[in-house]
C-alpha positions in Angstrom: 73.4 133.3 36.5 75.5 133.6 39.7 78.5 132.0 37.9 78.3 134.6 35.1 78.2 137.4 37.6 81.3 136.1 39.4 83.2 135.6 36.2 83.2 131.8 36.7 83.2 130.7 33.1 85.5 127.7 32.4 87.2 127.7 35.9 88.9 130.2 38.1 91.6 132.4 36.7 94.7 132.0 38.9 95.7 135.6 38.2 92.4 136.8 39.4 92.6 134.7 42.6 96.1 135.9 43.3 95.0 139.5 42.8 92.0 139.0 45.1 94.3 137.5 47.8 96.7 140.4 47.5 93.9 142.9 47.8 92.4 141.1 50.8 95.9 141.2 52.5 96.2 144.9 51.7 92.8 145.6 53.2 93.8 143.7 56.4 97.1 145.6 56.6 95.4 149.0 56.2 92.8 148.1 58.8 95.6 147.1 61.2 97.4 150.4 60.5 94.2 152.3 61.0 93.6 150.7 64.5 97.2 151.5 65.4 97.0 155.1 64.3 93.6 155.6 66.1 95.2 154.2 69.3 98.2 156.5 68.9 95.9 159.5 68.3 93.8 158.7 71.4 97.0 158.5 73.5 98.2 161.9 72.1 94.8 163.5 72.7 94.7 162.3 76.3 98.3 163.6 76.9 97.4 167.0 75.3 94.2 167.2 77.4 96.1 166.3 80.6 98.9 168.9 79.8 96.3 171.6 79.1 94.5 170.9 82.3 97.8 171.1 84.2 98.6 174.4 82.6 95.2 175.7 83.5 95.6 174.7 87.1 99.0 176.3 87.3 97.6 179.6 85.9 94.7 179.6 88.4 96.9 178.8 91.4 97.3 181.6 93.9 100.8 183.0 94.3 102.9 181.7 97.2 103.1 183.9 100.2 106.5 185.3 101.0 
């Protein structure tokens, strides 16, 4: 029964195996890209937060005495 579900009738089809390998590689590539983009997004978010806090501090600072 399991062989029929997997399409294993008369041996493995080389085209099917090649397509499966190609899709697995594509999934790995996309997962790597996702991790890279998430890290880049985290860095940009941290920089934006830091910049907004600096701007907030600058607006709240008292003017210099002259």
